[in-house]
BAZAZA-246082 format. One line per 5 residues: number of its first residue (from 1); for each residue x, y, z of N, C-alpha, C, O. Coordinates in nm, 3 decimals. Atoms other than C-alpha are relative to their C-alpha. Example, Ala and Ser with C-alpha at 12.3 -4.5 7.8 and 13.67 -1.06 7.14 Angstrom:
1 = 0.089 -0.119 0.000 1.230 -0.450 0.780 0.090 0.120 0.000 0.194 0.118 0.066 | -0.082 -0.119 -0.006 1.367 -0.106 0.714 -0.077 0.109 0.073 -0.026 0.220 0.090
//
This chain:
1 = 0.112 0.094 0.091 -0.290 1.797 0.808 -0.042 -0.092 0.079 0.035 -0.168 0.138 | 0.113 0.117 -0.074 -0.584 1.584 0.974 -0.052 -0.065 -0.079 -0.097 -0.165 -0.024 | 0.043 0.068 0.130 -0.706 1.451 0.627 0.066 -0.001 -0.092 0.158 0.081 -0.103 | -0.078 -0.001 0.110 -0.593 1.347 0.317 -0.097 -0.057 -0.089 -0.194 -0.118 -0.044 | 0.103 0.051 0.112 -0.768 1.260 -0.038 0.062 -0.138 -0.040 0.179 -0.175 -0.038
6 = -0.033 0.129 0.049 -0.806 0.920 -0.170 -0.093 -0.015 -0.108 -0.189 0.062 -0.110 | 0.115 0.018 0.078 -1.000 0.781 -0.466 -0.028 -0.146 0.049 0.059 -0.233 0.059 | 0.032 0.134 -0.054 -1.203 0.484 -0.331 -0.086 -0.064 -0.111 -0.159 -0.001 -0.187 | 0.090 0.076 0.065 -1.361 0.217 -0.507 -0.098 -0.084 0.063 -0.056 -0.163 0.148 | 0.126 0.073 -0.050 -1.700 0.063 -0.419 -0.080 -0.052 -0.074 -0.144 0.024 -0.147
11 = 0.113 0.066 0.081 -1.915 -0.173 -0.580 0.055 -0.018 -0.153 0.168 -0.064 -0.170 | -0.056 0.019 0.158 -1.875 -0.176 -0.989 -0.025 0.151 -0.053 -0.126 0.221 -0.040 | -0.021 -0.115 0.069 -1.763 0.117 -1.170 -0.033 0.117 0.089 -0.085 0.217 0.039 | 0.019 -0.130 -0.089 -1.788 0.356 -0.862 0.146 0.036 0.064 0.198 -0.033 0.151 | -0.121 -0.052 -0.041 -1.465 0.552 -0.807 -0.017 0.144 0.039 -0.064 0.224 -0.041
16 = 0.049 -0.141 -0.035 -1.494 0.870 -0.617 0.107 0.038 0.083 0.186 -0.044 0.131 | -0.102 -0.093 -0.058 -1.278 1.126 -0.455 -0.057 0.010 0.147 -0.160 0.075 0.165 | 0.039 -0.017 -0.145 -1.315 1.096 -0.062 0.109 0.058 0.092 0.229 0.047 0.064 | -0.100 -0.030 -0.110 -1.146 1.242 0.244 0.000 -0.081 0.099 -0.106 -0.128 0.140 | -0.016 0.092 -0.115 -1.011 1.040 0.514 0.077 0.045 0.112 0.167 0.126 0.088
21 = -0.095 -0.035 -0.121 -0.858 1.083 0.871 0.135 -0.047 -0.020 0.155 -0.160 -0.064 | -0.130 0.021 -0.025 -0.493 1.100 0.906 0.009 -0.055 0.134 -0.029 0.011 0.231 | -0.037 0.068 -0.129 -0.394 0.842 1.184 0.114 -0.048 0.012 0.176 -0.063 -0.093 | -0.115 0.062 -0.003 -0.107 0.697 1.310 -0.006 -0.132 -0.046 -0.107 -0.202 -0.041 | -0.014 0.147 0.053 0.031 0.376 1.156 -0.006 -0.120 0.125 0.050 -0.103 0.234
26 = 0.011 0.135 -0.051 -0.040 0.036 1.308 0.115 -0.051 0.054 0.217 -0.005 0.004 | -0.158 0.079 -0.064 0.246 -0.172 1.510 0.020 -0.068 -0.124 -0.071 -0.127 -0.182 | -0.074 0.059 0.104 0.470 -0.291 1.235 -0.046 0.063 -0.136 -0.029 0.003 -0.242 | 0.032 -0.079 0.140 0.341 -0.043 0.964 0.039 0.118 -0.006 0.064 0.173 0.102 | -0.051 -0.163 0.041 0.446 0.297 0.820 -0.109 0.071 -0.055 -0.195 0.015 -0.123
31 = 0.069 -0.075 0.111 0.267 0.557 0.678 0.074 0.094 -0.063 0.160 0.162 -0.007 | -0.093 -0.084 0.096 0.393 0.743 0.364 -0.076 0.090 -0.076 -0.198 0.076 -0.088 | 0.079 -0.111 0.074 0.301 1.036 0.162 0.039 -0.043 -0.155 0.155 -0.032 -0.196 | -0.027 0.056 0.141 0.274 0.893 -0.205 0.045 0.126 -0.093 -0.004 0.239 -0.084 | -0.090 -0.057 0.105 0.490 1.045 -0.475 -0.074 -0.054 -0.140 -0.102 0.026 -0.229
36 = 0.040 0.064 0.122 0.357 0.830 -0.745 -0.069 -0.123 0.001 -0.036 -0.198 0.093 | 0.060 0.142 0.009 0.145 0.524 -0.828 -0.019 -0.029 -0.128 -0.077 0.051 -0.200 | 0.037 0.060 0.133 0.132 0.323 -1.134 -0.137 -0.030 -0.032 -0.213 -0.017 0.064 | 0.120 0.040 0.046 -0.172 0.220 -1.307 0.000 -0.133 -0.078 0.043 -0.151 -0.192 | -0.014 0.172 0.075 -0.214 -0.176 -1.378 -0.141 -0.055 -0.038 -0.249 -0.008 -0.003
41 = 0.116 0.074 0.015 -0.452 -0.392 -1.492 -0.059 -0.064 0.104 -0.182 -0.076 0.110 | 0.078 0.056 -0.114 -0.500 -0.564 -1.172 -0.086 0.121 0.066 -0.184 0.083 0.130 | 0.106 -0.091 -0.056 -0.671 -0.227 -1.056 -0.148 -0.014 -0.028 -0.243 0.041 0.027 | 0.126 0.021 0.057 -0.941 -0.361 -1.253 -0.081 -0.085 0.116 -0.203 -0.072 0.127 | 0.054 0.095 -0.106 -1.010 -0.618 -0.954 -0.091 0.123 0.092 -0.212 0.106 0.105
46 = 0.060 -0.123 -0.071 -1.112 -0.286 -0.747 -0.110 0.072 -0.065 -0.223 0.075 -0.018 | 0.088 -0.073 0.074 -1.278 -0.086 -0.987 -0.135 -0.074 -0.064 -0.251 -0.033 -0.059 | 0.110 0.066 0.068 -1.471 -0.352 -1.181 -0.092 -0.076 0.128 -0.199 -0.131 0.098 | 0.053 0.079 -0.095 -1.576 -0.507 -0.842 0.014 -0.144 0.005 -0.070 -0.217 0.056 | -0.023 0.143 0.026 -1.420 -0.840 -0.922 0.077 -0.050 0.148 0.101 -0.171 0.141
51 = -0.030 0.044 -0.116 -1.280 -0.891 -0.565 -0.082 -0.033 0.114 -0.187 0.031 0.115 | 0.063 0.040 -0.093 -1.412 -1.035 -0.274 -0.068 0.106 0.075 0.005 0.202 0.099 | 0.046 -0.109 -0.082 -1.634 -0.813 -0.080 0.013 0.164 -0.075 0.068 0.260 -0.023 | -0.011 -0.089 0.085 -1.670 -0.561 -0.360 -0.079 0.161 0.048 -0.056 0.272 0.001 | 0.078 -0.111 -0.039 -1.923 -0.329 -0.164 0.105 0.064 0.119 0.092 0.184 0.143
56 = -0.081 -0.055 -0.083 -1.648 -0.277 0.104 0.105 0.114 -0.076 0.176 0.069 -0.166 | -0.078 -0.111 0.034 -1.457 0.071 0.023 0.146 -0.064 -0.038 0.192 -0.151 0.036 | -0.167 0.017 0.014 -1.097 0.017 -0.104 0.066 0.118 -0.083 -0.016 0.183 -0.148 | -0.076 -0.078 0.058 -0.836 0.250 -0.254 0.083 -0.081 -0.075 0.167 -0.153 -0.021 | -0.094 0.101 0.088 -0.678 0.075 -0.570 0.145 0.053 -0.020 0.163 0.171 0.010
61 = -0.115 -0.038 0.053 -0.324 0.103 -0.684 0.111 -0.069 0.078 0.120 -0.052 0.199 | -0.099 0.100 -0.082 -0.032 -0.142 -0.591 0.164 0.036 -0.046 0.258 -0.035 -0.012 | -0.121 -0.027 0.039 0.263 0.030 -0.751 0.033 0.138 0.052 0.035 0.231 -0.028 | 0.012 -0.117 -0.074 0.312 0.304 -0.494 0.148 0.039 0.037 0.213 -0.038 0.108 | -0.128 -0.093 -0.067 0.638 0.539 -0.430 -0.020 0.098 0.088 -0.105 0.181 0.055
66 = 0.039 -0.106 -0.073 0.636 0.759 -0.156 0.103 0.005 0.132 0.183 -0.086 0.156 | -0.106 -0.022 -0.075 0.830 0.903 0.132 -0.062 -0.023 0.157 -0.167 0.033 0.187 | 0.062 0.047 -0.125 0.771 0.754 0.504 -0.007 0.146 0.079 0.082 0.230 0.072 | 0.017 -0.120 -0.100 0.634 1.033 0.753 -0.018 -0.042 0.138 0.004 0.034 0.232 | 0.016 0.043 -0.142 0.556 0.805 1.049 0.025 -0.160 -0.002 0.016 -0.234 -0.100
71 = -0.035 0.165 -0.015 0.642 0.455 1.162 -0.063 -0.081 0.126 -0.025 -0.050 0.239 | 0.067 0.071 -0.093 0.440 0.225 1.369 0.092 -0.058 0.126 0.213 -0.053 0.101 | -0.073 0.038 -0.095 0.574 0.080 1.709 0.056 -0.140 -0.072 0.008 -0.209 -0.162 | -0.058 0.149 0.063 0.818 -0.220 1.660 0.066 0.019 -0.124 0.114 -0.079 -0.181 | -0.064 -0.002 0.131 0.959 -0.057 1.343 0.144 0.063 0.017 0.139 0.181 0.054
76 = -0.146 -0.015 -0.024 1.364 -0.025 1.367 0.089 0.041 -0.118 0.194 0.106 -0.110 | -0.088 0.018 0.141 1.485 -0.047 0.999 -0.070 0.133 -0.067 0.015 0.201 -0.123 | 0.057 -0.110 0.111 1.264 0.234 0.815 -0.014 0.124 0.119 -0.053 0.117 0.235 | 0.019 -0.142 -0.084 1.276 0.604 0.945 -0.085 0.128 -0.093 -0.075 0.137 -0.215 | 0.072 -0.113 0.061 1.059 0.911 0.853 0.114 0.087 -0.102 0.222 0.132 -0.062
81 = -0.089 -0.047 0.099 1.216 1.055 0.534 0.038 -0.106 -0.099 0.057 -0.067 -0.215 | -0.045 0.085 0.089 1.316 0.712 0.376 -0.126 -0.011 -0.120 -0.247 -0.023 -0.098 | 0.062 0.042 0.135 1.190 0.666 0.007 -0.028 -0.117 -0.020 0.070 -0.189 -0.038 | 0.013 0.159 0.011 1.023 0.329 -0.029 -0.112 -0.031 -0.124 -0.168 0.061 -0.183 | 0.088 0.039 0.085 0.803 0.150 -0.262 -0.110 -0.139 0.055 -0.063 -0.238 0.111
86 = 0.097 0.090 -0.029 0.500 -0.068 -0.195 -0.070 -0.088 -0.132 -0.140 -0.029 -0.214 | 0.054 0.057 0.114 0.402 -0.341 -0.449 -0.119 -0.093 0.051 -0.166 -0.083 0.164 | 0.145 0.090 0.006 0.098 -0.608 -0.492 0.007 -0.055 0.134 -0.086 -0.035 0.213 | -0.014 0.057 -0.150 0.232 -0.794 -0.172 0.017 0.107 0.105 0.108 0.190 0.099 | -0.007 -0.093 -0.132 0.182 -0.598 0.145 0.093 -0.037 0.116 0.087 0.021 0.225
91 = -0.061 0.025 -0.133 0.417 -0.751 0.368 -0.035 -0.127 0.057 -0.153 -0.154 0.078 | 0.021 0.137 -0.051 0.465 -1.104 0.507 -0.039 0.015 0.176 -0.009 0.115 0.242 | 0.009 -0.022 -0.157 0.359 -1.164 0.886 0.108 -0.083 0.066 0.108 -0.080 0.189 | -0.125 0.062 -0.069 0.674 -1.374 0.968 -0.040 -0.118 0.092 0.046 -0.185 0.149 | 0.055 0.115 -0.093 0.437 -1.632 1.166 -0.048 -0.121 -0.065 -0.018 -0.231 -0.019
96 = 0.034 0.112 0.053 0.273 -1.853 0.931 0.084 -0.095 -0.031 0.202 -0.071 -0.007 | -0.085 0.107 0.035 0.412 -2.169 0.813 0.085 0.014 -0.118 0.200 -0.030 -0.119 | -0.085 -0.031 0.132 0.519 -2.054 0.442 0.099 0.119 0.068 0.214 0.113 0.025 | -0.096 -0.100 -0.016 0.689 -1.727 0.627 0.101 -0.072 0.093 0.215 -0.028 0.107 | -0.123 0.055 -0.110 0.872 -1.958 0.890 0.099 -0.083 -0.090 0.217 -0.100 -0.062
101 = -0.111 0.060 0.116 1.015 -2.153 0.570 0.074 0.083 -0.073 0.164 0.041 -0.146 | -0.065 -0.073 0.077 1.118 -1.850 0.435 -0.113 0.035 -0.154 -0.068 0.098 -0.249 | 0.087 0.030 0.139 0.823 -1.879 0.144 -0.081 0.143 0.032 -0.202 0.130 0.051 | 0.087 -0.118 -0.014 0.696 -1.513 0.197 -0.085 0.034 -0.109 -0.192 0.089 -0.081 | 0.097 -0.022 0.121 0.542 -1.479 -0.154 -0.150 -0.074 0.049 -0.253 -0.012 0.024
106 = 0.111 0.063 -0.044 0.273 -1.737 0.003 -0.035 0.019 0.150 -0.101 -0.067 0.208 | 0.044 -0.026 -0.105 0.233 -1.588 0.318 -0.151 0.003 0.019 -0.216 0.077 -0.055 | 0.158 0.017 -0.015 -0.142 -1.678 0.448 -0.048 0.124 0.058 -0.169 0.141 0.052 | 0.052 -0.134 -0.068 -0.171 -1.333 0.628 0.028 0.128 -0.076 0.019 0.242 -0.031 | -0.028 -0.115 0.086 -0.081 -1.124 0.347 -0.076 0.096 -0.057 -0.140 0.044 -0.148
111 = 0.102 -0.104 0.064 -0.283 -0.803 0.236 0.062 -0.007 -0.132 0.175 -0.053 -0.147 | -0.016 -0.031 0.123 -0.291 -0.724 -0.137 -0.019 0.126 -0.031 -0.137 0.159 -0.037 | 0.008 -0.118 -0.031 -0.221 -0.379 -0.164 -0.108 0.074 -0.149 -0.083 0.053 -0.268 | 0.109 -0.037 0.101 -0.528 -0.201 -0.374 -0.103 -0.098 -0.019 -0.192 -0.073 -0.100 | 0.107 0.118 0.013 -0.738 -0.516 -0.348 -0.063 -0.030 0.147 -0.179 -0.005 0.181
116 = 0.061 0.021 -0.148 -0.777 -0.618 0.012 0.028 0.098 0.111 -0.028 0.091 0.220 | -0.035 -0.124 -0.079 -0.619 -0.300 0.167 0.022 0.116 -0.093 0.030 0.107 -0.215 | 0.009 -0.096 0.083 -0.597 0.015 0.057 0.146 0.053 -0.061 0.248 0.066 0.006 | -0.130 -0.038 0.073 -0.332 0.133 -0.211 0.042 0.138 -0.024 0.028 0.217 0.069 | -0.055 -0.141 0.055 -0.190 0.449 -0.388 -0.064 0.090 -0.083 -0.009 0.184 -0.141
121 = 0.098 -0.105 0.072 -0.477 0.612 -0.547 -0.017 0.114 0.110 -0.132 0.153 0.127 | 0.051 -0.068 -0.090 -0.436 0.858 -0.263 0.139 0.095 0.031 0.247 0.089 -0.028 | -0.115 -0.079 -0.048 -0.221 1.123 -0.069 0.106 -0.074 0.082 0.229 -0.064 0.080 | -0.060 0.072 -0.119 -0.145 0.893 0.209 -0.018 -0.146 -0.021 -0.125 -0.193 -0.059 | 0.033 0.137 -0.013 -0.072 0.525 0.228 0.065 -0.064 0.108 0.169 -0.020 0.157
126 = -0.034 0.072 -0.121 -0.041 0.268 0.503 0.032 -0.125 -0.048 -0.039 -0.188 -0.127 | -0.060 0.113 0.069 0.190 -0.022 0.448 0.078 -0.078 0.108 0.136 -0.022 0.201 | -0.089 0.099 -0.105 0.354 -0.324 0.645 0.126 0.020 -0.046 0.164 0.003 -0.162 | -0.147 -0.015 0.027 0.714 -0.240 0.696 0.067 -0.123 -0.073 0.155 -0.101 -0.156 | -0.054 0.121 0.071 0.795 -0.609 0.580 -0.019 -0.006 -0.154 0.038 -0.086 -0.228
131 = 0.021 0.008 0.149 0.666 -0.525 0.241 0.042 0.108 -0.064 -0.020 0.137 -0.166 | -0.049 -0.139 0.046 0.857 -0.201 0.169 0.139 -0.053 -0.071 0.205 -0.151 -0.037 | -0.144 0.019 0.079 1.167 -0.178 -0.095 0.048 0.158 0.016 -0.024 0.257 0.011 | -0.066 -0.154 0.016 1.411 0.128 -0.077 -0.009 0.029 -0.136 -0.002 -0.058 -0.223 | -0.012 -0.061 0.131 1.397 0.351 -0.370 0.095 0.100 0.017 0.091 0.189 0.102
136 = -0.123 -0.074 -0.013 1.736 0.500 -0.457 -0.050 0.152 -0.062 -0.137 0.168 -0.148 | 0.040 -0.124 0.016 1.724 0.881 -0.467 0.003 0.053 -0.155 -0.074 0.137 -0.201 | -0.032 -0.019 0.136 1.865 0.886 -0.830 -0.147 -0.029 -0.110 -0.171 0.015 -0.222 | 0.115 0.072 0.078 1.539 0.710 -0.944 -0.127 0.087 0.023 -0.165 0.107 0.138 | 0.117 -0.067 -0.019 1.235 0.911 -0.998 -0.127 -0.077 0.018 -0.141 -0.184 -0.041
141 = 0.116 0.067 -0.043 0.890 0.819 -0.852 -0.062 -0.063 -0.099 -0.097 -0.181 -0.095 | 0.080 0.044 0.107 0.726 0.825 -1.194 0.064 -0.120 -0.062 -0.004 -0.214 -0.100 | -0.091 0.126 0.068 1.005 0.581 -1.334 -0.015 -0.127 0.084 -0.033 -0.237 0.032 | -0.004 0.107 -0.095 1.005 0.369 -1.008 -0.119 -0.075 0.010 -0.103 -0.196 0.025 | 0.132 0.037 -0.041 0.630 0.303 -0.961 -0.034 -0.125 -0.083 -0.056 -0.232 -0.028
146 = 0.050 0.090 0.067 0.541 0.104 -1.247 0.076 -0.149 -0.002 0.030 -0.249 -0.057 | -0.097 0.106 -0.026 0.842 -0.145 -1.149 -0.062 -0.072 0.111 -0.030 -0.190 0.130 | 0.058 0.081 -0.151 0.639 -0.241 -0.812 -0.111 -0.096 -0.066 -0.178 -0.172 0.005
//
């Protein structure tokens, strides 16, 4: 598989199915195959063009559950085959002042899944490894996704 499908939001009320190239995850990131993605009111930011730079394409969806199929350079905790979830906050940088204080929610370099970086309305999702949570095998993706 060298491409994957995603629903991309551009502008206002413009959500379309597109094909994207499959690439290796960046350092510190993982690539996962999406199993499920919840639908949340926050997705309106992308679909209604209410985010900064609405003309820039973005894939909505920040309640993602999937299975890692590739890890970027520097990742040692996560492995291909791990079931994970990605929420609205797409991982902290560990370097800004809030991160150095342990205040990861206020990371100054944190992407917002489905708003400032691509989310889960896709077959494939890329995410910072620092923003992942492990999903237990006994919990279905459909039930876990809305919890994120």
